[in-house]
C-alpha positions as CSV (number, residue, x, y, z in Angstrom):
1,M,20.2,-24.8,-1.0
2,H,19.7,-24.0,-5.0
3,I,16.5,-22.2,-5.6
4,S,14.9,-22.7,-8.7
5,Y,12.7,-20.0,-10.5
6,K,9.9,-21.8,-12.5
7,N,6.3,-20.8,-14.2
8,L,3.1,-21.6,-12.1
9,T,1.8,-24.0,-14.5
10,A,5.1,-25.9,-14.3
11,T,4.7,-26.8,-11.1
12,K,3.2,-30.3,-10.2
13,A,1.5,-28.9,-7.3
14,F,-0.5,-26.6,-9.5
15,A,-1.2,-29.5,-11.5
16,T,-2.8,-31.4,-9.0
17,L,-4.5,-28.5,-7.8
18,K,-6.3,-28.2,-11.0
19,T,-7.8,-31.7,-11.1
20,L,-9.6,-31.4,-7.2
21,D,-13.1,-30.7,-7.4
22,S,-14.4,-27.4,-6.4
23,P,-14.8,-26.9,-2.5
24,P,-18.7,-27.5,-1.6
25,H,-21.0,-24.0,-1.3
26,L,-19.8,-21.7,1.4
27,S,-23.3,-22.2,3.1
28,T,-22.2,-25.7,3.5
29,L,-18.7,-25.1,4.8
30,L,-19.0,-22.1,7.0
31,T,-19.7,-23.3,10.7
32,P,-19.0,-21.5,13.7
33,E,-16.4,-24.1,14.7
34,R,-14.6,-23.1,11.4
35,I,-15.1,-19.7,12.0
36,R,-13.5,-20.2,15.3
37,T,-10.6,-22.3,14.4
38,C,-9.5,-20.8,10.7
39,S,-7.7,-17.6,12.2
40,I,-4.2,-16.5,12.5
41,P,-2.7,-14.1,14.5
42,L,-1.4,-11.6,12.2
43,G,1.0,-9.1,14.1
44,G,0.1,-5.9,15.7
45,G,-2.4,-7.1,17.6
46,L,-4.5,-8.2,14.2
47,T,-6.0,-11.3,13.4
48,Y,-6.4,-13.2,9.8
49,N,-9.7,-14.9,9.6
50,Y,-10.1,-17.1,6.5
51,A,-13.1,-19.1,7.4
52,A,-15.2,-17.8,4.5
53,K,-12.7,-18.5,1.7
54,R,-13.6,-21.4,-0.5
55,F,-11.2,-24.4,0.4
56,D,-11.4,-27.4,1.9
57,S,-8.6,-29.3,3.8
58,R,-7.6,-31.3,0.4
59,V,-7.2,-27.5,-1.3
60,L,-5.1,-26.4,1.5
61,E,-2.6,-29.4,1.5
62,V,-2.0,-28.9,-1.8
63,L,-1.4,-25.4,-1.4
64,Q,1.4,-26.2,1.2
65,H,3.1,-28.6,-1.5
66,L,2.7,-25.3,-3.7
67,A,4.4,-23.0,-1.7
68,D,7.4,-25.5,-0.7
69,E,7.8,-26.4,-4.7
70,Q,7.9,-22.8,-5.7
71,Q,10.4,-22.1,-2.5
72,V,8.4,-19.1,-1.6
73,I,10.0,-18.8,2.0
74,E,13.5,-19.5,0.4
75,K,13.1,-16.9,-1.9
76,Y,11.8,-14.4,0.6
77,R,15.1,-15.2,2.8
78,S,17.3,-14.6,-0.5
79,L,15.7,-11.0,-0.7
80,L,16.1,-10.6,3.1
81,D,20.0,-11.6,2.6
82,G,20.1,-8.6,-0.5
83,E,20.1,-11.0,-3.5
84,I,19.0,-9.3,-6.6
85,M,15.3,-10.0,-7.0
86,N,14.3,-6.9,-8.7
87,T,15.7,-8.6,-12.2
88,G,14.3,-5.9,-14.4
89,E,16.2,-3.6,-12.9
90,K,19.3,-5.7,-11.2
91,R,18.7,-4.3,-7.9
92,M,18.2,-5.5,-4.6
93,V,14.8,-5.3,-2.6
94,L,15.2,-4.1,1.2
95,H,12.1,-2.2,2.3
96,H,11.8,-5.2,5.0
97,L,15.5,-4.0,6.3
98,L,13.5,-0.6,7.1
99,R,11.9,-2.4,9.9
100,G,14.4,-4.6,11.4
101,Q,17.1,-7.1,10.7
102,L,15.7,-10.3,9.5
103,G,18.6,-11.6,7.0
104,K,22.5,-11.3,6.6
105,K,23.9,-7.7,6.9
106,V,23.5,-6.1,3.5
107,I,27.0,-3.9,2.2
108,H,26.7,-2.4,-0.7
109,Q,29.7,-0.8,-2.2
110,G,31.2,-0.6,1.2
111,K,28.0,0.6,2.9
112,D,26.0,-1.0,5.4
113,L,22.5,-0.2,4.3
114,G,20.5,-1.2,7.4
115,E,22.9,1.3,9.1
116,F,22.4,3.9,6.5
117,Y,18.4,3.3,7.0
118,R,19.0,3.7,10.6
119,K,20.9,6.8,10.7
120,E,18.4,8.5,8.2
121,R,15.7,7.9,10.4
122,E,17.5,9.5,13.3
123,R,18.2,12.5,10.9
124,F,14.6,13.0,10.2
125,Y,13.5,12.2,14.0
126,A,16.1,14.9,15.1
127,F,14.6,17.3,12.5
128,A,11.0,16.5,13.5
129,E,11.8,17.5,17.3
130,G,13.7,20.6,16.1
131,V,10.5,21.6,14.5
132,H,8.2,20.6,17.1
133,Q,10.5,22.4,19.6
134,G,10.5,25.8,17.6
135,K,14.4,25.2,17.0
136,I,13.8,25.1,13.5
137,R,11.9,27.7,11.7
138,G,10.9,29.2,8.5
139,S,12.8,31.9,6.7
140,T,10.9,34.6,8.0
141,G,11.6,33.4,11.8
142,K,8.2,31.9,12.4
143,P,7.4,28.3,13.8
144,F,6.3,25.6,11.1
145,T,2.7,24.8,11.9
146,Q,1.7,22.7,9.2
147,I,3.1,20.1,6.2
148,V,2.7,20.0,2.7
149,Q,3.9,16.6,1.1
150,I,4.6,17.0,-2.6
151,G,5.0,13.7,-4.4
152,I,3.3,11.0,-6.4
153,G,2.4,7.3,-6.6
154,G,4.5,5.9,-3.9
155,S,5.4,9.2,-2.8
156,D,1.9,10.0,-2.0
157,L,-0.5,7.0,-1.5
158,G,1.1,5.4,1.2
159,P,2.4,8.2,3.2
160,R,-1.1,9.8,2.8
161,A,-3.0,6.4,3.6
162,L,-1.3,6.2,6.7
163,Y,-1.5,9.7,7.7
164,L,-5.1,9.7,7.6
165,A,-5.5,6.5,9.0
166,L,-3.8,7.6,12.3
167,K,-4.9,11.5,12.4
168,N,-7.9,11.1,14.3
169,L,-6.4,8.6,17.1
170,K,-3.2,10.8,17.6
171,E,-5.6,13.9,18.0
172,V,-7.9,12.5,20.8
173,E,-4.5,11.1,22.3
174,G,-3.2,14.9,22.0
175,K,-0.3,13.7,19.9
176,L,-1.4,15.3,16.5
177,K,1.6,17.8,16.4
178,M,1.3,19.2,12.7
179,K,-1.7,18.5,10.4
180,A,-0.7,17.2,6.9
181,L,-2.0,18.2,3.4
182,F,-1.0,16.0,0.4
183,L,-0.1,17.5,-3.2
184,S,0.1,14.9,-6.3
185,N,-1.7,15.5,-9.3
186,V,-0.6,17.7,-11.9
187,D,-3.7,18.9,-12.5
188,P,-3.1,22.9,-11.6
189,D,-6.7,22.5,-9.6
190,D,-5.0,20.2,-7.1
191,A,-2.0,22.6,-6.2
192,S,-4.4,25.7,-6.3
193,E,-6.6,24.1,-3.7
194,V,-3.9,22.8,-1.5
195,L,-1.9,26.1,-1.4
196,S,-5.0,28.3,-0.7
197,Q,-5.5,26.5,2.8
198,I,-2.1,27.4,3.7
199,D,0.0,30.1,5.3
200,P,3.3,30.5,3.3
201,E,5.0,31.6,6.4
202,T,4.6,28.7,8.8
203,T,4.4,25.7,6.1
204,L,7.0,23.1,5.8
205,F,6.8,21.6,2.3
206,I,8.4,17.8,1.8
207,L,9.4,17.4,-1.9
208,V,9.6,13.6,-2.4
209,S,11.1,12.5,-5.5
210,K,13.6,9.4,-5.6
211,S,15.1,10.4,-8.9
212,G,14.8,14.1,-8.3
213,T,13.4,14.3,-12.0
214,T,9.6,13.6,-11.7
215,Q,7.6,15.6,-13.6
216,E,4.5,16.1,-12.0
217,T,6.2,16.6,-8.6
218,L,8.8,19.4,-9.8
219,T,6.0,20.8,-11.7
220,N,4.1,21.3,-8.2
221,E,7.1,22.4,-6.5
222,A,7.1,25.3,-8.9
223,F,3.5,25.9,-8.3
224,V,4.9,26.2,-4.6
225,L,7.5,28.5,-5.1
226,R,5.4,30.9,-7.1
227,R,3.0,30.7,-4.0
228,L,5.7,31.5,-1.7
229,E,7.6,34.2,-3.6
230,S,4.0,35.7,-4.4
231,S,3.4,36.2,-0.7
232,K,6.0,39.1,-0.9
233,T,6.6,38.2,2.8
234,P,9.8,40.4,4.2
235,G,12.9,38.0,4.8
236,M,11.0,35.2,2.2
237,V,13.1,32.3,1.0
238,P,11.2,29.9,-0.8
239,R,13.2,26.8,-0.9
240,K,13.9,27.1,2.9
241,H,10.3,26.1,3.8
242,I,11.3,22.9,1.6
243,V,13.0,19.9,2.6
244,A,13.9,16.7,-0.3
245,V,13.5,13.3,0.2
246,T,15.3,11.6,-2.6
247,S,18.4,9.6,-3.6
248,E,22.0,10.8,-2.6
249,T,22.7,11.0,-6.2
250,S,19.7,13.1,-7.6
251,P,19.7,16.9,-8.8
252,L,17.8,17.2,-5.5
253,A,20.4,15.9,-3.4
254,T,23.0,18.1,-4.7
255,S,21.3,21.4,-4.2
256,S,22.2,23.4,-1.0
257,D,18.9,25.5,-1.6
258,Y,16.6,23.2,0.5
259,L,16.2,23.4,4.1
260,A,17.3,19.7,4.9
261,A,17.2,16.5,2.3
262,F,16.9,12.8,3.7
263,Y,18.2,10.0,1.6
264,I,16.5,6.6,0.3
265,D,18.1,4.2,-2.4
266,D,17.2,2.5,-5.7
267,F,16.6,-0.6,-3.2
268,I,13.7,0.9,-1.8
269,G,10.4,0.7,-4.4
270,G,8.1,3.6,-4.6
271,R,5.0,1.8,-3.3
272,Y,7.0,-0.2,-1.0
273,S,8.5,3.1,0.5
274,S,6.4,4.0,3.2
275,T,8.2,2.9,6.1
276,S,11.4,4.7,4.4
277,A,11.7,8.9,4.7
278,V,9.4,8.5,2.1
279,G,6.5,8.0,5.1
280,G,8.8,8.6,7.9
281,V,9.4,12.2,7.4
282,V,6.0,13.2,7.3
283,L,4.3,11.1,9.7
284,S,7.4,12.0,12.2
285,L,6.5,15.5,11.9
286,A,2.9,14.9,12.4
287,F,2.9,12.4,15.1
288,G,6.2,12.3,16.9
289,K,9.1,9.8,16.8
290,E,7.0,7.1,19.0
291,T,4.4,6.7,16.6
292,F,6.5,6.1,13.7
293,E,8.7,3.5,15.9
294,E,5.3,1.9,16.6
295,L,4.2,1.6,12.9
296,L,7.8,-0.3,12.2
297,A,7.2,-2.5,14.7
298,G,4.0,-3.8,13.7
299,A,5.6,-4.3,10.2
300,H,8.5,-6.1,11.6
301,E,6.1,-8.4,13.6
302,A,4.2,-9.0,10.2
303,D,7.6,-9.5,8.2
304,T,8.5,-11.9,10.9
305,K,5.4,-14.1,10.7
306,A,5.8,-14.1,7.1
307,L,9.0,-16.3,7.4
308,E,6.9,-19.2,8.9
309,P,7.2,-22.4,6.5
310,N,3.6,-24.0,7.4
311,I,1.1,-22.0,5.4
312,L,-1.4,-22.0,8.4
313,Q,0.8,-19.9,10.5
314,N,1.9,-17.5,7.7
315,P,-1.3,-15.2,7.1
316,S,0.6,-13.3,4.3
317,L,1.3,-16.5,2.6
318,L,-2.0,-18.1,3.2
319,D,-3.6,-14.9,1.9
320,A,-1.5,-15.2,-1.4
321,L,-2.1,-18.9,-1.9
322,L,-5.7,-18.4,-1.6
323,G,-6.0,-15.3,-3.6
324,M,-3.9,-17.1,-6.5
325,Y,-6.5,-20.1,-6.3
326,E,-9.1,-18.0,-6.7
327,R,-7.4,-16.2,-9.5
328,N,-5.9,-19.2,-11.5
329,V,-8.2,-22.0,-10.5
330,L,-11.3,-20.3,-9.7
331,A,-11.0,-17.6,-12.4
332,Y,-12.1,-14.9,-10.4
333,P,-10.8,-11.4,-11.8
334,C,-10.7,-8.8,-9.3
335,T,-10.2,-8.4,-5.2
336,A,-12.1,-5.7,-3.3
337,I,-10.5,-4.3,-0.2
338,L,-13.5,-3.7,2.2
339,P,-12.1,-1.9,5.6
340,Y,-15.1,-0.8,7.9
341,S,-12.9,2.0,9.0
342,Q,-13.4,5.6,7.8
343,A,-9.8,6.3,8.9
344,L,-8.7,3.5,6.4
345,Y,-10.8,5.2,3.6
346,R,-7.5,5.9,1.7
347,F,-6.0,2.5,2.1
348,P,-7.4,0.6,-0.8
349,A,-6.0,3.4,-3.0
350,H,-2.7,2.3,-1.8
351,L,-3.3,-1.3,-2.2
352,Q,-4.3,-0.6,-5.6
353,Q,-1.2,0.6,-6.5
354,L,0.7,-2.0,-4.2
355,D,-1.0,-5.0,-6.0
356,M,-1.3,-3.7,-9.7
357,E,1.6,-2.2,-10.3
358,S,3.8,-4.7,-8.5
359,N,2.1,-7.7,-10.3
360,G,0.4,-6.5,-13.2
361,K,3.1,-8.5,-15.4
362,R,2.3,-10.4,-18.5
363,V,5.9,-11.9,-18.7
364,N,7.9,-13.8,-16.0
365,R,10.9,-12.8,-14.2
366,F,13.2,-13.8,-17.4
367,G,10.8,-11.6,-20.1
368,E,9.2,-14.5,-21.4
369,P,5.4,-14.1,-22.0
370,L,3.0,-15.7,-19.8
371,D,0.0,-18.3,-20.5
372,Y,-2.0,-17.7,-17.5
373,S,-3.5,-15.0,-15.2
374,T,-1.0,-12.5,-12.9
375,G,-2.3,-9.9,-10.8
376,P,-6.2,-9.2,-10.3
377,I,-7.9,-5.9,-10.5
378,V,-8.0,-4.1,-7.0
379,F,-10.5,-1.4,-5.9
380,G,-12.1,-0.7,-2.7
381,E,-14.2,1.4,-0.6
382,P,-15.0,1.6,3.3
383,G,-18.0,0.0,4.7
384,T,-20.8,1.0,5.0
385,N,-20.5,3.2,2.3
386,G,-19.9,0.5,-0.4
387,Q,-22.7,-1.4,0.7
388,H,-24.7,1.5,-0.8
389,S,-22.8,1.7,-4.3
390,F,-21.5,-1.0,-5.7
391,Y,-22.3,-4.1,-3.7
392,Q,-25.2,-4.9,-5.5
393,L,-22.6,-6.3,-8.3
394,L,-20.6,-8.3,-5.8
395,H,-23.9,-10.0,-4.4
396,Q,-25.7,-10.5,-7.8
397,G,-23.3,-9.8,-10.8
398,T,-22.3,-12.4,-13.0
399,D,-18.5,-12.2,-11.8
400,I,-17.6,-13.2,-8.5
401,V,-15.4,-10.8,-6.6
402,P,-13.5,-12.2,-3.6
403,L,-13.4,-9.5,-0.7
404,Q,-11.0,-8.2,1.8
405,F,-12.7,-7.1,4.9
406,I,-10.9,-5.0,7.5
407,G,-12.5,-4.0,11.2
408,F,-12.3,-3.1,14.7
409,L,-14.1,-3.6,17.7
410,R,-13.3,0.0,19.0
411,S,-13.5,3.2,17.3
412,Q,-10.4,5.7,17.4
413,R,-12.1,8.9,18.8
414,G,-14.3,6.9,21.3
415,D,-17.1,9.2,20.4
416,D,-20.6,7.2,19.7
417,V,-24.0,8.0,20.0
418,V,-26.9,5.4,20.8
419,Y,-29.9,5.5,18.5
420,Q,-32.1,2.6,18.3
421,G,-30.8,0.6,21.0
422,S,-27.2,0.5,19.7
423,T,-24.3,2.5,19.1
424,S,-22.8,3.7,15.6
425,Q,-20.0,1.1,16.3
426,K,-22.1,-1.7,16.8
427,K,-24.1,-0.9,13.7
428,L,-20.9,-0.7,11.5
429,N,-19.7,-4.1,13.0
430,A,-23.2,-5.5,12.6
431,N,-23.3,-4.5,8.9
432,L,-19.5,-6.3,8.8
433,A,-20.8,-9.4,10.1
434,A,-24.2,-9.5,8.1
435,Q,-22.2,-8.9,4.8
436,I,-19.7,-11.6,5.3
437,T,-22.3,-13.8,6.0
438,A,-24.7,-13.0,3.4
439,F,-21.9,-12.9,0.9
440,A,-21.0,-16.8,1.9
441,R,-24.6,-18.2,2.5
442,G,-26.8,-16.3,-0.1
443,K,-30.4,-16.7,-0.2
444,G,-32.7,-18.9,-2.1
445,N,-35.8,-17.1,-3.3
446,T,-38.1,-18.4,-6.5
447,D,-38.2,-14.7,-7.7
448,H,-34.6,-14.6,-9.3
449,N,-34.4,-10.9,-9.2
450,R,-34.4,-11.3,-5.1
451,E,-32.4,-14.5,-5.3
452,F,-28.8,-14.2,-3.8
453,P,-26.7,-17.1,-5.3
454,G,-24.0,-16.5,-2.3
455,N,-20.7,-18.5,-2.5
456,R,-19.2,-15.2,-2.5
457,P,-15.8,-16.0,-0.8
458,S,-14.0,-13.2,1.7
459,S,-11.5,-13.0,4.6
460,L,-11.4,-10.7,7.5
461,I,-8.6,-9.2,9.3
462,Y,-9.8,-7.6,12.7
463,G,-8.2,-6.1,15.8
464,E,-9.3,-4.4,19.2
465,Q,-8.6,-0.7,17.5
466,L,-6.4,0.8,14.8
467,T,-3.3,1.8,16.3
468,A,0.1,2.7,14.6
469,K,1.3,-0.8,15.6
470,A,-1.8,-2.5,14.0
471,L,-1.4,-0.1,10.8
472,G,2.2,-1.1,10.5
473,A,1.3,-4.9,10.4
474,L,-1.8,-4.5,8.2
475,L,0.7,-2.6,5.9
476,A,3.5,-5.2,5.8
477,H,1.2,-7.9,5.8
478,Y,-0.2,-6.7,2.2
479,E,3.3,-6.2,0.9
480,N,4.3,-9.7,1.9
481,K,1.3,-10.7,0.4
482,V,2.0,-9.2,-3.1
483,M,5.7,-10.5,-2.8
484,F,4.7,-14.2,-2.3
485,Q,2.4,-13.6,-5.3
486,G,5.1,-12.7,-7.4
487,F,7.1,-15.8,-6.5
488,L,4.0,-18.1,-7.2
489,W,3.5,-16.4,-10.5
490,N,7.4,-16.7,-11.4
491,I,7.3,-12.7,-12.2
492,N,8.9,-9.4,-11.1
493,S,6.9,-7.9,-8.3
494,F,9.3,-4.8,-8.1
495,D,9.9,-2.8,-11.3
496,Q,6.9,-1.0,-13.0
497,E,7.8,-0.7,-16.5
498,G,4.1,-0.2,-17.5
499,V,4.4,3.3,-16.5
500,Q,7.0,4.6,-19.1
501,L,5.6,4.6,-22.4
502,G,2.8,7.2,-21.0
503,K,5.8,9.4,-19.7
504,T,7.8,9.3,-23.0
505,L,4.8,9.9,-25.1
506,A,3.3,13.0,-22.7
507,S,6.9,14.5,-23.1
508,A,6.8,14.1,-27.0
509,A,3.2,15.9,-27.0
510,L,4.5,18.7,-25.0
511,A,7.7,19.1,-27.3
512,G,5.3,19.2,-30.2
513,S,7.5,17.2,-32.7
514,G,4.4,16.3,-34.9
515,E,6.1,12.9,-35.7
516,D,3.2,11.0,-34.2
517,P,0.0,12.1,-36.0
518,V,-2.3,10.3,-33.7
519,L,-0.5,11.7,-30.5
520,S,-0.9,15.2,-32.4
521,T,-4.2,14.8,-32.8
522,Y,-4.9,14.1,-29.8
523,S,-2.7,16.9,-28.5
524,E,-4.8,19.4,-30.5
525,L,-7.9,18.0,-29.4
526,L,-6.8,18.7,-25.8
527,G,-5.2,22.0,-26.3
528,V,-1.5,20.7,-25.5
529,R,-0.6,22.7,-28.8
530,E,-1.9,25.9,-30.1
């Protein structure tokens, strides 16, 4: 089948979508029957409920036509089969292959990449087991008891969010094998604080840089090496307390100084790398092989559901289409991620990178400027904390911000208290139900200061409990949503040229060439150059 790549505004379906009348106010649309029927199994025991989104049957009909016209499922299948989908860097996009085979075998330069990813997984599983059994120890002979992951961007945000999401559950299950800390920022206070909490002899460091040249990461490695060397512990060999996660061709891979090295390749983008060795090494060390396998299984379930052509059976695609409708027809500028689960408190930061770095593009996949909006601004905070922070603007501000709620029926730790007749968990979920209702329906008042206009759309992803399998499905759902929106907008969701200019100028500022007077003046103000 021939696959066509065309801009959103060149499609017949989008032209039709723009002519439709706006759906009725959500106070009219949202009924108990609609809430019960507008649900799709997402994978990992989760359900996607879209009842409080602004749509009617005609909108859904045209969105299905748009998905078909833009051939989003065919493009997803091409991606799975190893076609070049990262057009900017001329690379395949293979993070789905980390979770299971959904397309053809992908062979590159004679190497079966699915088998390569599987073997790397088995290698770091064996390494983690050796550490847990005390067979792999630090250079002074003491067993490793703690982990510090050193990385930035996709080497930090995803793995950190996943670790924090499962830490409580694994602790009460007796499966928390090693606690982890994360070091990302080049701000020296970050490194100093993290390293003040560790025992040099019993800490295992994971150095994550695909290129092996990331400035912030290598600077923080130097901080770590200085800390280990300054301990003056007899027998201390600092790099034998560090494992590298990198590509096979990077400078880190060619060094024999490290305790071990595990590999990823250029076909796994940083923000999509949490299910590779980038996340797998730290999660296997922290929780064991079984937990990471459960995470992968949940992700694979969501990846499989994303192949369904019927948008009412494909939660990732429907989420993407409704988000596009909100962005390009209703002209909403932002999306808020609001997990009513403290364990997910760093998950919005990961999704912020995933979405904004992927779809924050002003040109199409051929490099041609676009005349329509693409990725929204993404932000978020756990409930109920956010209710006492920025929900004021969400309820009564001049901009409408679509909301993505996440909730669970049971807590992870199972420790609760009854106060005023209800548990904390019931209070948490009562607030979640109340917010969805309030945002949708609003409330009239003759005092406009106390009037709530409502008609604020939201979706809800919910399940019994936040488990590793549920977390994997949640992660993959959002990865696939972002991918589908990229297909709809005809952009490349898999490169990130926007990070390059700042890197180049920072290097010039440090070199102090003086050729750029504006840069030099700011550098002087900030003490970069004496």
